[in-house]
C-alpha positions in Angstrom: 0.0 0.0 0.0 3.0 2.3 0.6 3.8 2.2 -3.2 0.2 2.9 -4.0 -0.2 5.8 -1.7 3.2 7.3 -2.9 2.0 7.0 -6.6 -0.9 9.3 -5.8 1.6 12.1 -5.2 3.4 11.6 -8.4 0.7 11.0 -11.0 -2.9 12.1 -11.4 -5.3 10.4 -8.9 -7.4 9.0 -11.7 -4.5 7.2 -13.3 -3.2 6.0 -10.0 -6.5 4.4 -9.0 -6.8 2.6 -12.3 -3.4 1.3 -12.0 -3.8 0.2 -8.3 -7.1 -1.5 -9.2 -5.2 -4.0 -11.3 -4.6 -6.0 -8.0 -7.2 -8.7 -9.0 -5.5 -9.2 -12.3 -2.1 -9.7 -10.6 -3.7 -11.9 -7.9 -5.3 -14.2 -10.6 -2.0 -14.3 -12.6 0.2 -15.0 -9.6 -2.2 -17.7 -8.3 -2.4 -19.2 -11.8 1.5 -19.5 -12.2 2.4 -20.3 -8.6 -0.6 -22.1 -7.2 -2.1 -23.6 -10.3 -5.5 -22.0 -10.0 -7.3 -22.4 -13.2 -8.6 -19.5 -15.2 -11.7 -19.7 -17.3 -11.8 -18.3 -20.9 -13.8 -15.5 -19.7 -11.2 -14.6 -16.9 -8.4 -14.7 -19.5 -10.4 -12.5 -21.8 -11.2 -10.2 -18.9 -7.4 -10.0 -17.9 -6.3 -9.0 -21.4 -9.0 -6.5 -22.0 -8.4 -4.9 -18.6 -4.7 -4.7 -19.3 -5.4 -3.1 -22.6 -7.7 -0.5 -20.9 -4.9 0.2 -18.3 -2.4 0.9 -21.0 -4.9 3.1 -22.7 -5.4 5.1 -19.5 -1.8 5.4 -18.5 -0.4 6.3 -22.0 -3.1 7.0 -24.6 -0.6 8.2 -27.1 0.4 4.7 -27.8 -3.0 4.0 -29.5 -4.6 7.3 -30.4 -3.6 10.2 -32.7 -4.2 13.1 -30.4 -5.7 16.0 -32.3 -6.9 18.9 -30.3 -6.5 18.0 -26.6 -8.3 20.0 -23.9 -6.1 18.7 -21.1 -2.8 19.2 -23.1 -0.8 20.0 -19.9 -1.7 16.8 -18.3 -0.9 14.8 -21.5 2.4 16.5 -21.8 3.3 15.6 -18.2 2.8 12.0 -18.9 6.2 11.6 -20.3 8.3 12.8 -17.4 10.3 10.7 -14.9 8.0 11.4 -12.0 5.0 10.2 -14.1 6.9 7.0 -15.0 8.0 6.5 -11.4 4.4 7.0 -10.2 3.0 4.4 -12.7 5.7 2.0 -11.8 5.0 2.4 -8.1 1.3 2.0 -8.6 1.8 -1.2 -10.6 4.4 -2.5 -8.1 1.9 -1.9 -5.3 -0.8 -3.8 -7.3 1.7 -6.7 -8.0 2.6 -6.7 -4.3 -1.0 -6.9 -3.4 -1.4 -9.8 -5.9 1.3 -11.7 -4.0 -0.3 -10.7 -0.7 -3.6 -12.3 -1.9 -1.6 -15.4 -3.1 0.1 -15.8 0.3 -3.1 -15.3 2.2 -4.9 -17.8 -0.1 -2.0 -20.3 0.6 -2.3 -19.9 4.3 -6.0 -20.8 4.0 -7.4 -21.9 7.3 -4.0 -22.8 9.0 -4.3 -19.6 11.1 -7.6 -17.9 12.0 -8.6 -15.4 9.3 -8.8 -12.6 11.9 -5.0 -12.8 12.4 -4.2 -12.2 8.7 -5.0 -8.6 8.7 -3.1 -8.1 11.9 0.1 -9.4 10.4 -0.6 -7.7 7.1 -1.0 -4.3 8.8 2.1 -4.7 10.9 4.2 -5.6 7.9 2.7 -2.9 5.8 3.5 -0.3 8.5 7.1 -1.3 8.8 7.7 -1.4 5.0 6.0 1.9 4.4 9.0 3.7 6.0 11.0 2.8 2.9 8.7 5.0 0.7 9.4 8.1 2.9 12.4 9.2 0.9 10.2 9.3 -2.3 8.0 12.0 -0.8 10.8 14.1 0.8 11.0 12.4 4.3 8.3 14.7 5.5 6.0 13.2 8.1 3.4 15.8 8.9 1.9 16.4 12.3 -1.8 15.6 11.9 -4.6 17.9 13.1 -7.6 16.3 14.8 -9.7 16.2 11.6 -7.0 14.5 9.6 -6.3 12.0 12.4 -10.0 11.1 12.5 -10.3 10.8 8.7 -7.2 8.5 8.6 -8.5 6.6 11.6 -11.7 6.0 9.7 -9.9 4.9 6.6 -7.7 2.5 8.7 -10.8 1.0 10.3 -12.6 0.7 7.0 -9.5 -1.0 5.5 -9.2 -3.3 8.5 -12.8 -4.4 7.9 -12.3 -4.9 4.3 -9.2 -7.0 5.0 -11.2 -9.1 7.5 -13.7 -9.8 4.7 -11.1 -10.6 2.1 -9.3 -12.8 4.6 -12.4 -15.0 5.0 -13.1 -15.0 1.3 -9.6 -16.1 0.5 -10.1 -19.1 2.7 -12.8 -20.4 0.5 -12.4 -19.2 -3.0 -9.8 -18.4 -5.8 -7.5 -15.5 -5.2 -8.4 -13.6 -8.4 -12.1 -13.9 -7.6 -11.8 -12.8 -4.0 -9.5 -9.9 -5.0 -11.9 -8.7 -7.7 -15.0 -8.9 -5.5 -13.0 -6.8 -2.9 -13.2 -3.8 -5.3 -16.9 -4.0 -6.4 
């Protein structure tokens, strides 16, 4: 998640969210290659069409001849290093989440599902410190409103992880990850 949140500072929010939401694709692919979970024809078609859409969103110049562009400044900024780094970080975060779904699926019911989000959160917190240099090592002091908003986001995220943890105990990783984002 640290990669994903860092990407938001480097690229437009709309592009970042599209790239981050490729997590189900990576979860399905990682589980297919490492766990042997089968993919139906519809799932394979969905993966390729979604990846095509992601490329169109991240870099439309590859496919379209842009005539008159109303958001020319945003299109011109898509070629810079920070844009590339933001896209790379967002996709790295999505791939990392795909592996997280794979590992949580492999754990299955060997540990109680309620413990998976605990370990996931602890590890995420520790690794997020590696992304601090990318945003200038600035850790702001939060006011009460920001603290409450972040606490609400954390609580919501924890509840979502609890649900996904239970789902990964009983269904394929790609399916559980995609339902997570509906």
